[in-house]
C-alpha positions in Angstrom: -7.8 -4.2 -14.5 -10.2 -2.4 -12.3 -9.2 -1.6 -8.8 -12.0 -4.2 -7.8 -10.3 -6.8 -9.9 -7.2 -5.9 -8.3 -8.7 -5.9 -4.7 -10.2 -9.4 -5.6 -6.9 -10.9 -7.0 -4.8 -9.7 -4.0 -7.2 -10.8 -1.3 -6.6 -13.8 0.7 -2.8 -14.1 -0.1 -0.3 -15.0 2.7 2.0 -12.7 4.4 5.2 -12.6 2.6 3.7 -13.5 -0.7 1.4 -10.3 -1.1 2.6 -10.0 -4.8 3.5 -12.3 -7.3 6.5 -11.6 -9.9 5.8 -8.7 -12.1 2.5 -7.5 -10.2 4.1 -4.5 -8.7 5.2 -3.3 -12.1 1.7 -4.2 -13.5 0.2 -2.1 -10.5 2.6 0.9 -11.4 1.9 0.7 -14.9 -2.0 0.8 -14.3 -1.7 3.7 -11.7 -2.2 1.9 -8.4 -0.6 1.8 -5.2 -1.3 -0.7 -2.4 -0.6 -0.1 1.1 -0.1 -3.1 3.8 1.5 -3.9 7.0 4.5 -6.0 7.0 6.2 -7.7 10.2 5.2 -5.8 13.3 7.0 -2.6 12.4 6.5 -1.6 8.7 4.0 0.2 6.4 4.7 -1.1 2.9 3.7 0.7 -0.5 4.0 -1.1 -3.9 2.9 -0.1 -7.2 3.3 3.5 -8.1 4.9 4.1 -4.9 7.6 1.7 -3.9 8.7 2.5 -0.4 8.5 1.3 3.3 7.9 3.3 6.4 8.8 2.5 10.1 5.4 1.9 11.7 6.3 0.4 15.1 2.8 0.4 17.2 1.1 2.0 14.3 1.6 5.2 12.3 -0.3 8.0 10.4 1.3 9.1 7.3 0.7 12.3 5.0 1.0 11.8 1.3 1.3 14.3 -1.7 2.5 14.1 -5.2 5.3 16.4 -6.3 5.3 18.3 -9.7 7.9 16.2 -11.0 5.6 13.0 -10.3 7.5 11.6 -7.3 5.6 11.2 -3.8 6.4 12.6 -0.4 5.6 10.2 2.4 5.7 11.9 6.0 5.1 9.9 9.0 3.4 11.5 11.9 3.9 10.3 15.6 1.4 11.4 18.1 -0.3 13.7 15.6 2.9 15.5 14.7 5.5 15.3 12.0 9.0 14.8 13.0 10.2 18.4 12.2 8.7 21.9 11.7 9.1 21.9 8.1 7.2 18.9 7.8 4.5 19.8 10.3 3.9 23.1 8.1 3.8 20.7 4.8 1.2 18.2 6.1 -1.7 20.3 6.5 -3.4 19.6 3.2 -2.0 16.1 2.5 -3.9 12.9 2.2 -3.7 10.7 5.3 -3.3 7.0 5.6 -3.6 5.5 9.2 -1.7 2.1 9.7 -3.4 0.7 12.8 -1.5 -1.9 14.8 -3.7 -4.5 16.4 -7.0 -3.0 15.6 -9.9 -3.7 18.2 -13.5 -4.3 17.6 -16.3 -3.0 19.8 -15.7 -5.8 22.2 -12.1 -4.8 22.4 -11.0 -7.8 20.8 -7.9 -7.8 18.5 -9.2 -8.6 15.1 -6.0 -8.5 12.9 -2.4 -7.4 13.1 -2.8 -4.4 10.8 -5.5 -2.2 9.5 -4.6 0.1 6.8 -7.2 3.0 6.5 -6.8 5.9 3.7 -8.5 8.7 5.2 -8.9 11.0 2.4 -8.3 8.7 -0.7 -11.0 6.6 -2.6 -9.8 3.0 -1.9 -10.9 -0.6 -1.6 -9.7 -3.1 1.0 -8.3 -6.5 0.5 -7.2 -9.1 3.0 -3.7 -10.6 3.7 -3.8 -13.9 5.5 -1.1 -15.5 8.1 -1.8 -19.4 8.4 -5.6 -18.8 7.2 -6.2 -16.0 9.6 -6.6 -12.5 8.9 -3.4 -10.7 9.4 -3.9 -7.2 7.4 -6.8 -5.4 6.0 -4.8 -3.8 3.3 -5.7 -1.0 1.0 -5.5 -0.4 -3.0 -6.0 3.2 -4.5 -5.3 5.2 -7.6 -2.3 7.2 -7.3 -4.0 10.3 -9.4 -6.1 10.6 -6.3 -3.2 11.7 -4.1 -3.3 15.6 -4.5 -0.3 17.8 -5.1 
């Protein structure tokens, strides 16, 4: 499937039912990653990357692919990584912002989560809660994450 087809297929699903059986494996086989907010404190990755990151009150993460094909995901708090090694490493990495309770121009909260990849080509799709927007999630190709 194309990234557009995936975004359309995933959009509109309810929280807790973001993926149907076998879809995480299919996303991975096709080279895709999805990122979405879960609960009030998690940033979830599914597909090529299968990991969750603590994201209480929002988080910015840096991503890179290792030479062995695995991925580093380093959370930043207040613009800084948790340790000096990580701070030095994140300079050239791609970033994803997981924004908790994003606000519009009128300062109204319009969702619980907004996932915004900064340096990675992506498409958004919507996860719902009781018919209302819960998370504006993102899908992207793993090949677009640099080394």
